[in-house]
C-alpha positions in Angstrom: -20.3 -46.8 42.6 -17.8 -47.2 39.7 -20.5 -48.8 37.4 -19.2 -46.8 34.4 -15.5 -47.6 34.9 -13.2 -50.1 33.5 -10.2 -51.3 35.6 -6.7 -51.9 34.5 -6.1 -54.7 37.1 -8.0 -57.1 39.3 -6.5 -55.4 42.4 -7.8 -52.0 41.3 -11.3 -53.5 40.8 -11.2 -55.1 44.2 -10.1 -51.8 45.8 -13.0 -49.9 44.1 -15.5 -52.6 45.2 -14.4 -52.3 48.8 -14.7 -48.5 48.6 -18.2 -48.7 47.1 -19.4 -51.2 49.7 -18.0 -48.9 52.5 -19.7 -45.9 51.0 -23.0 -47.7 50.6 -23.0 -49.2 54.1 -21.3 -46.7 56.3 -21.5 -43.2 54.7 -24.5 -43.0 52.4 -27.8 -42.2 54.1 -30.8 -44.2 53.0 -34.3 -42.7 52.8 -35.9 -46.0 53.4 -33.9 -46.3 56.7 -35.1 -42.9 57.9 -31.9 -41.2 56.8 -29.6 -43.6 58.5 -26.9 -45.8 57.1 -27.3 -49.6 57.0 -24.5 -49.9 59.5 -26.3 -47.6 61.9 -29.5 -49.6 61.6 -27.6 -52.9 62.1 -25.9 -51.6 65.3 -29.3 -50.5 66.7 -30.8 -53.9 66.2 -27.9 -56.0 67.4 
């Protein structure tokens, strides 16, 4: 999630943040969500 990186510009940091949020919410499976992504769980409850 880019926690150990430094960025050479604000734009680069914003891009990395968007990428990390996408990875966390739409790609990474979560054990506490029965191996679903947060996005999958949200769609199931909506």
